[in-house]
C-alpha positions in Angstrom: 15.7 -78.3 24.2 14.0 -77.8 21.1 13.8 -73.9 21.6 17.7 -73.9 22.1 18.3 -76.3 19.1 16.4 -73.8 17.0 18.1 -70.6 18.3 21.6 -72.1 17.8 20.5 -73.3 14.2 19.5 -69.9 13.1 22.4 -68.4 14.8 24.8 -70.5 12.8 23.2 -69.3 9.5 23.5 -65.7 10.6 27.2 -66.4 11.0 27.6 -68.3 7.9 25.9 -65.5 5.7 28.0 -63.0 7.3 31.2 -64.7 6.4 29.7 -65.2 2.8 28.7 -61.2 2.6 32.7 -61.0 3.5 33.6 -63.5 0.6 31.1 -61.4 -1.8 33.0 -58.3 -1.0 36.2 -59.8 -1.2 35.4 -61.0 -4.6 34.0 -57.6 -6.2 36.7 -55.8 -4.7 39.3 -57.9 -6.2 37.9 -58.0 -9.6 36.7 -54.7 -10.0 38.7 -51.9 -11.7 40.0 -49.4 -9.1 39.8 -46.5 -11.3 36.4 -47.2 -12.6 35.1 -48.3 -9.2 31.3 -46.9 -8.7 29.8 -47.1 -5.1 26.5 -48.3 -6.6 27.9 -50.8 -8.7 29.7 -52.4 -5.6 26.8 -52.3 -3.2 24.5 -54.1 -5.6 27.0 -56.6 -6.5 27.8 -57.6 -3.0 24.1 -57.6 -1.7 23.2 -59.4 -4.8 25.6 -62.3 -4.3 25.2 -62.5 -0.4 21.1 -63.0 -1.0 22.2 -65.8 -3.6 24.3 -67.7 -1.3 22.1 -67.1 1.5 19.3 -69.0 -0.5 21.4 -72.0 -1.2 22.9 -72.2 2.4 19.3 -72.4 3.7 19.6 -75.8 2.7 21.0 -77.3 5.9 18.9 -75.0 8.0 15.8 -76.5 6.7 17.2 -80.1 6.8 18.4 -79.6 10.5 15.0 -78.4 11.6 12.7 -80.5 10.1 15.3 -83.7 11.2 14.7 -82.4 14.5 11.4 -83.3 14.7 12.2 -87.0 14.3 14.3 -89.8 16.3 16.7 -91.3 13.7 17.2 -94.3 16.0 13.5 -95.3 16.4 12.2 -94.2 13.3 9.4 -92.1 14.6 8.3 -88.4 15.4 9.3 -87.1 18.9 6.8 -86.5 21.5 7.1 -83.0 21.5 6.9 -82.5 17.1 3.0 -82.5 17.0 1.6 -81.7 13.6 0.7 -78.1 14.7 4.4 -77.5 15.7 6.0 -79.4 12.3 3.4 -76.8 10.2 4.6 -73.9 12.3 8.5 -74.9 11.4 7.3 -75.5 7.6 5.6 -72.1 7.4 8.8 -70.2 9.1 11.1 -71.8 6.5 8.3 -71.0 3.3 8.3 -67.4 4.3 12.2 -67.1 4.4 12.5 -69.2 1.2 10.0 -67.4 -0.6 11.3 -64.0 0.6 14.6 -64.9 -0.4 14.1 -66.4 -3.8 11.5 -63.0 -4.5 14.3 -60.9 -3.8 16.8 -62.6 -5.7 14.5 -62.7 -8.7 14.1 -58.6 -8.1 17.9 -57.9 -7.6 18.4 -60.1 -10.8 15.8 -59.0 -13.3 15.3 -55.0 -12.0 17.5 -53.9 -9.5 21.0 -54.9 -11.6 19.9 -53.7 -15.0 18.8 -50.7 -13.3 22.4 -50.2 -11.9 23.7 -51.0 -15.2 22.3 -48.1 -17.1 22.6 -46.0 -14.2 26.1 -46.2 -14.7 26.0 -46.2 -18.6 24.3 -42.7 -18.3 27.5 -41.3 -16.1 28.9 -38.9 -18.4 32.5 -37.3 -16.9 32.3 -34.2 -19.0 28.1 -33.5 -18.3 29.0 -34.5 -14.5 31.5 -31.8 -14.5 29.8 -29.2 -16.0 26.8 -29.7 -14.1 24.8 -30.5 -17.2 23.5 -33.7 -15.9 21.6 -33.9 -12.5 21.0 -36.9 -10.7 17.4 -36.9 -11.2 18.1 -36.7 -15.0 20.5 -40.1 -14.4 17.7 -41.5 -12.8 14.7 -41.2 -15.0 17.4 -42.0 -18.0 18.2 -45.2 -16.2 14.5 -45.9 -15.1 13.5 -45.4 -18.8 15.5 -48.3 -20.1 14.8 -50.5 -16.9 11.0 -50.5 -17.7 11.7 -53.0 -20.4 12.7 -55.4 -17.8 9.7 -54.4 -15.4 7.4 -55.1 -18.1 9.5 -58.5 -18.8 9.1 -59.5 -15.1 5.1 -58.8 -15.1 4.7 -60.6 -18.2 6.8 -63.5 -16.6 4.7 -63.5 -13.7 1.4 -63.2 -15.6 2.4 -66.0 -17.7 3.0 -68.2 -14.9 -0.3 -67.3 -13.3 -2.3 -68.3 -16.0 -0.2 -71.4 -17.5 -1.6 -74.7 -17.5 0.1 -77.2 -14.9 0.8 -80.5 -16.2 -2.7 -82.7 -16.0 -0.9 -86.0 -16.8 -2.2 -87.6 -13.4 -1.7 -91.5 -14.5 0.9 -93.8 -12.9 1.1 -95.2 -9.5 3.4 -92.4 -8.3 0.3 -90.3 -7.9 -1.0 -92.5 -5.0 1.6 -91.5 -2.7 1.1 -88.3 -0.4 4.6 -86.6 -1.5 3.5 -86.5 -5.0 0.0 -85.1 -4.0 1.5 -82.4 -2.2 3.7 -81.1 -4.7 0.4 -80.3 -7.1 0.0 -76.5 -7.4 -3.3 -75.0 -7.2 -2.7 -71.4 -5.7 -2.3 -69.1 -8.7 0.1 -67.0 -6.9 2.3 -69.7 -5.9 2.3 -71.2 -9.3 3.5 -67.9 -10.7 6.2 -67.8 -8.6 7.0 -71.4 -9.2 7.0 -70.7 -13.0 9.4 -67.7 -12.6 11.7 -69.8 -10.8 11.9 -72.6 -13.1 12.6 -70.4 -16.0 15.3 -68.5 -13.8 17.0 -72.2 -12.8 16.7 -73.5 -16.8 18.6 -69.9 -17.8 20.9 -70.3 -15.0 21.3 -74.2 -16.1 22.8 -73.0 -19.5 25.2 -70.8 -18.0 26.0 -73.6 -15.3 26.9 -76.0 -17.9 29.6 -73.9 -19.6 31.0 -71.7 -16.8 30.6 -74.2 -13.6 31.6 -77.2 -15.1 34.6 -75.6 -16.8 35.9 -74.1 -13.6 35.0 -77.2 -11.5 38.2 -78.8 -12.5 39.9 -75.5 -13.6 40.0 -74.3 -10.0 42.1 -77.2 -8.4 44.5 -77.9 -11.5 45.1 -73.8 -11.2 46.5 -74.6 -7.6 48.5 -77.5 -8.8 49.8 -76.3 -12.4 49.7 -72.6 -12.2 52.6 -70.8 -13.0 53.6 -67.8 -10.8 51.8 -64.9 -11.5 55.0 -63.0 -11.5 58.4 -64.6 -10.8 60.0 -61.3 -9.8 63.6 -62.4 -9.6 63.7 -64.5 -13.3 61.7 -61.5 -14.6 63.9 -58.9 -13.5 67.0 -60.7 -14.4 65.7 -61.5 -18.1 64.3 -58.1 -18.6 67.8 -56.6 -17.6 69.7 -58.7 -20.0 67.1 -57.8 -22.8 67.3 -54.2 -22.1 71.4 -54.4 -21.9 71.1 -56.6 -25.3 68.7 -54.0 -27.0 70.7 -50.4 -26.1 73.7 -52.1 -26.9 72.4 -52.6 -30.6 70.9 -49.1 -30.6 74.4 -48.0 -29.8 76.0 -50.0 -32.5 73.5 -48.6 -35.0 74.3 -45.3 -33.7 78.1 -45.9 -34.2 77.8 -47.3 -37.6 75.8 -44.7 -39.3 77.8 -41.5 -37.3 77.8 -38.4 -39.9 75.6 -39.9 -42.4 71.7 -40.7 -42.7 70.4 -44.1 -41.6 69.5 -46.5 -44.3 65.8 -47.4 -44.6 66.7 -50.8 -43.0 68.5 -49.6 -40.1 65.8 -46.8 -39.4 63.1 -49.5 -39.2 65.3 -51.7 -36.9 66.1 -48.5 -34.7 62.4 -47.6 -34.5 61.6 -51.3 -33.6 64.2 -51.1 -30.8 63.0 -48.1 -29.3 59.7 -49.6 -28.9 61.1 -52.7 -27.3 62.8 -50.6 -25.2 60.0 -48.6 -23.9 58.2 -52.2 -23.3 61.0 -53.9 -21.4 61.3 -50.8 -19.2 57.6 -51.1 -18.2 58.1 -54.7 -17.6 61.1 -54.0 -15.3 59.0 -51.3 -13.3 56.5 -54.4 -13.2 59.2 -56.6 -11.6 60.3 -54.2 -9.1 56.7 -53.8 -8.0 56.2 -57.6 -8.0 59.3 -57.9 -5.9 57.9 -55.3 -3.2 60.5 -52.6 -4.1 59.3 -49.2 -2.8 56.3 -50.8 -1.2 55.6 -51.0 2.5 56.5 -53.9 5.2 52.9 -55.3 5.0 53.3 -55.8 1.4 56.7 -57.1 1.3 55.7 -59.8 4.2 52.6 -61.0 2.2 54.7 -61.4 -1.0 57.0 -63.6 1.1 54.2 -65.3 3.0 52.7 -66.4 -0.7 56.4 -67.9 -1.5 56.4 -70.1 1.6 52.9 -71.3 1.5 53.4 -72.4 -2.2 53.3 -76.2 -0.9 50.3 -75.7 0.9 48.8 -74.5 -2.2 49.7 -77.6 -3.9 48.3 -79.6 -1.5 45.1 -77.7 -1.4 44.8 -78.3 -5.2 45.3 -82.2 -4.9 42.5 -82.2 -2.4 40.1 -80.0 -4.3 40.6 -82.2 -7.2 39.4 -85.2 -5.4 36.7 -83.6 -3.9 35.7 -82.3 -7.3 36.2 -86.0 -8.8 34.1 -87.5 -5.7 31.4 -85.0 -6.5 31.5 -85.8 -10.3 31.1 -89.4 -9.7 28.1 -88.8 -7.2 26.2 -86.6 -9.7 27.1 -89.4 -12.3 25.8 -92.3 -10.1 22.6 -90.4 -9.2 22.0 -88.8 -12.7 22.0 -92.5 -14.2 19.6 -94.1 -11.1 17.3 -91.3 -12.2 17.2 -91.9 -15.6 17.1 -95.7 -15.2 14.6 -96.2 -12.3 12.4 -93.3 -12.1 8.7 -94.2 -12.0 7.2 -91.1 -13.7 10.2 -90.1 -16.2 9.9 -86.9 -17.9 6.4 -86.1 -16.3 8.1 -85.2 -13.2 11.8 -84.1 -13.7 12.9 -87.9 -13.4 11.9 -87.9 -9.8 13.0 -90.9 -7.7 10.8 -92.7 -4.8 13.8 -94.5 -3.7 17.7 -94.1 -4.1 18.8 -97.1 -5.8 22.4 -96.6 -6.1 25.0 -95.6 -3.5 26.2 -92.1 -3.9 29.0 -91.5 -1.6 28.6 -87.5 -1.1 25.1 -88.2 -0.3 26.1 -90.7 2.5 28.6 -88.2 3.7 26.0 -85.7 4.0 23.3 -87.9 5.4 25.7 -89.3 8.3 27.0 -86.0 9.3 23.2 -84.6 9.3 23.1 -86.4 12.6 25.7 -84.1 14.1 24.6 -80.5 13.2 26.5 -78.5 12.4 29.0 -80.7 10.6 26.9 -81.2 7.5 26.5 -77.6 7.5 30.5 -76.9 7.5 30.8 -79.5 4.6 27.9 -78.0 2.8 29.1 -74.6 3.0 32.4 -75.8 1.7 30.9 -77.4 -1.4 28.9 -74.4 -2.1 32.0 -72.3 -2.3 33.8 -74.6 -4.3 31.0 -74.4 -6.8 30.6 -70.8 -6.4 34.4 -70.5 -7.0 34.6 -72.8 -9.8 31.6 -70.6 -11.4 33.9 -67.5 -10.9 37.0 -69.5 -12.3 34.8 -70.5 -15.6 33.6 -66.8 -16.1 37.3 -65.5 -15.9 38.6 -68.0 -17.9 36.0 -67.9 -20.8 34.8 -63.9 -20.6 31.4 -62.9 -21.0 30.4 -64.1 -24.2 27.5 -64.2 -26.8 28.1 -67.5 -28.4 31.7 -67.3 -29.9 31.8 -63.1 -29.4 33.4 -62.2 -26.2 31.7 -59.2 -25.0 33.2 -58.5 -21.5 36.5 -59.9 -20.0 36.7 -60.8 -16.3 40.1 -60.1 -14.8 41.5 -59.4 -11.4 41.8 -55.6 -11.2 40.8 -54.9 -14.4 36.6 -55.6 -14.6 34.6 -52.6 -15.6 31.6 -51.9 -13.6 29.2 -53.0 -16.9 31.2 -56.1 -16.7 30.9 -56.8 -13.0 27.1 -56.1 -12.9 26.6 -58.7 -16.0 28.8 -61.2 -14.3 27.0 -60.8 -10.9 23.7 -61.7 -12.9 25.1 -64.5 -14.5 26.3 -65.7 -11.3 22.6 -65.0 -9.8 21.2 -67.4 -12.3 24.3 -70.0 -12.0 23.7 -70.1 -8.3 20.0 -71.1 -8.5 21.0 -73.7 -11.0 23.8 -75.1 -8.3 20.7 -75.0 -5.8 19.0 -77.3 -8.3 21.8 -79.7 -8.8 22.6 -79.8 -5.0 19.2 -80.7 -4.1 18.0 -83.1 -6.8 21.6 -84.6 -8.2 24.6 -84.1 -5.6 23.1 -85.1 -2.5 19.3 -86.3 -3.1 18.5 -88.2 0.0 20.2 -85.5 2.4 18.4 -82.5 0.8 14.8 -84.1 0.9 14.9 -85.9 4.4 18.0 -85.6 5.8 18.8 -88.1 8.8 15.2 -89.2 9.0 14.1 -92.5 9.5 10.6 -94.5 9.5 9.6 -97.8 11.2 8.5 -100.1 9.2 6.1 -102.0 11.7 2.3 -101.3 11.7 1.3 -99.2 14.6 -0.6 -100.7 17.4 -3.9 -98.5 16.7 -4.9 -96.2 14.4 -3.4 -92.6 14.9 -0.4 -94.1 16.8 3.2 -94.1 15.8 5.0 -97.3 14.8 7.3 -98.8 17.5 10.9 -99.9 16.5 12.5 -100.0 20.1 12.6 -103.9 20.2 13.1 -104.1 16.4 15.9 -101.9 15.4 16.7 -103.7 12.2 13.2 -102.6 10.8 13.8 -98.9 10.8 14.7 -97.5 7.2 15.5 -94.2 5.9 12.5 -92.0 4.5 11.8 -91.7 1.1 8.8 -90.4 -1.2 7.0 -93.4 -0.8 6.8 -93.0 3.3 4.3 -91.8 5.3 4.0 -88.0 5.1 3.3 -87.8 8.9 6.2 -89.6 9.9 8.6 -88.2 7.1 8.5 -84.4 6.5 10.6 -83.3 3.3 12.6 -80.2 3.4 11.0 -77.3 2.3 13.5 -76.5 -0.6 13.0 -79.9 -2.2 9.3 -79.6 -2.2 9.7 -76.1 -3.7 11.9 -77.6 -6.3 10.1 -80.6 -7.1 7.2 -78.9 -7.5 8.5 -76.9 -10.2 9.5 -80.0 -12.1 6.2 -81.8 -11.5 3.9 -79.1 -12.4 6.1 -77.6 -15.3 7.6 -81.0 -16.6 9.8 -79.2 -19.7 11.8 -77.6 -16.9 12.5 -80.7 -15.3 13.3 -82.2 -18.6 16.0 -79.8 -19.6 17.4 -79.4 -16.4 18.0 -83.1 -15.7 19.3 -84.0 -19.0 21.6 -81.0 -18.7 23.4 -82.6 -15.7 24.9 -85.3 -18.3 26.3 -82.1 -20.5 27.6 -80.8 -17.2 29.5 -84.0 -16.6 30.8 -84.1 -20.1 32.0 -80.5 -20.3 33.9 -80.9 -16.8 35.5 -84.1 -18.1 37.1 -82.8 -21.5 38.1 -79.8 -19.4 39.6 -81.9 -17.0 41.6 -84.1 -19.8 42.5 -80.8 -21.7 43.9 -79.0 -18.7 45.9 -82.2 -17.5 47.9 -81.9 -20.6 48.0 -78.3 -21.2 50.9 -76.0 -19.8 49.5 -72.8 -18.5 51.6 -70.0 -20.0 52.7 -66.6 -18.8 50.8 -64.2 -20.4 53.5 -61.4 -21.0 51.5 -59.4 -23.8 48.8 -59.0 -21.3 51.4 -57.7 -18.7 52.7 -55.3 -21.2 49.5 -54.2 -22.0 48.4 -53.3 -18.3 51.6 -51.5 -17.8 51.2 -49.5 -20.8 47.6 -48.7 -19.7 48.9 -47.5 -16.4 51.5 -45.5 -17.9 49.0 -43.7 -20.3 47.0 -42.9 -17.4 50.0 -41.5 -15.5 50.9 -39.2 -18.5 47.1 -38.0 -18.9 47.3 -37.2 -15.3 50.5 -35.5 -15.5 49.0 -33.3 -18.5 45.7 -32.5 -16.2 48.0 -31.3 -13.6 50.0 -28.9 -15.9 46.6 -27.6 -17.6 45.1 -27.2 -14.2 48.3 -25.4 -13.0 48.4 -23.1 -16.0 44.9 -22.2 -15.4 45.4 -21.4 -12.1 48.3 -18.8 -13.0 46.2 -17.0 -15.7 42.9 -16.9 -13.3 45.1 -16.4 -10.0 42.3 -18.5 -8.3 43.2 -22.3 -7.0 41.1 -24.9 -8.3 40.9 -27.5 -5.3 39.2 -30.1 -7.5 42.4 -30.5 -9.2 44.1 -34.2 -8.4 
């Protein structure tokens, strides 16, 4: 029975990871610029995002495998769950976690920068003249990536030799859970330090982008203006175009046979420019209505219009989930700040949850019916991830107040996509910390495990609460480690915060900043009406028109060259 449950759990994990790989691919293809699409950038972005989401989604697998070793009704380990079997389960989970975390760090700190410089080294002119070989591009990109490789080596060396916290005073050090958090292995300490630093960096982005998007996501469903209202846009554009051309005819008729005055010339020039803009907008309205498109595009356009009420209901449901999550995070943060027995020395770790957390309660109850908790936490991770994407798209990639790149659907450059991928890497690590430590700490640490509070009949035996079910209590950090086994991810993250308290302090108090930023965004978005960005539409249409003109010129030049040489150039589009 246990082997069957383990197999089913890992199969469910594989299916969910495959689905999230599809989500990552959809995200990349929707946001990247089609004219500048790079296979290397696309592949790296998809693999990086999939690896990150796979790391976070390992949490319910961790919980399910460890919780399966105990009986929630009796508060004891099952007969087959010997210490050796439990240790073997923990070892498998540790190997998977360490592999994924190491792979995430490699992708974020080495592979993504290399791909960025690889694309930067791309030169259309040199490529066309065969002056730039792939090997030259590789070595040029590697030259710049060496800086990041050196930084990674320095980072792990600092973690390898960095002194861990030596403050061992306090009653909490009498508990087995806290003793197990101390790191003595230098290799594990280096990985712990590196992960702590990446989580702390990701927390800064998490506070700004994810906090902004957590309420912008549902509000955009509820209050969003239609991307393009094709009938109204076509009608207003046609009306404005008729008025424009009528005014041009009036000016031409008034000045027939004589030169235009300076005032009329300026007005006519402005009217001509406006006419080009209105014509582009008219073409855009025709495309939005599906004119000249296949029946599939037209059907999709109609389907979107039909399901707009469902989008509204989905937005209302999402905002309720966001508010419930916000309240749960606030309650847990206050509980930790007030009742943690070791405060800043251990990242405000709790030994017992003293405040009711609704999200945590839902997860603990659903953990008894796997894979219900898996479905719920998958949806919650997807909401946090989508909120981060919405936040990055809303504010762009910035260095303080200076916008470096803009993230927009269908208009994101490869450089911007790679930078956004690295930012999402760090943000997802911060989301992992928040889920485990703040959103659902009891579930993420012990799941549905319980412990019987009656003493065992003899040393080495398990307690028996079969006749006293009222003495069965949820596991906590104070509980006997032989009966209550903490999850691998909670142990790993708590080890970071205990051995390097600075990371724990920053990450914990940043949660209050997250709550404050998200509240400000919620209040602002509720009273701010979304605007239809006509200027952006005109800019996009003008760019497409310019590209069409350049393509036309290129074809004419190619035809002229073929006429002169008498040879056909099959590379000409």
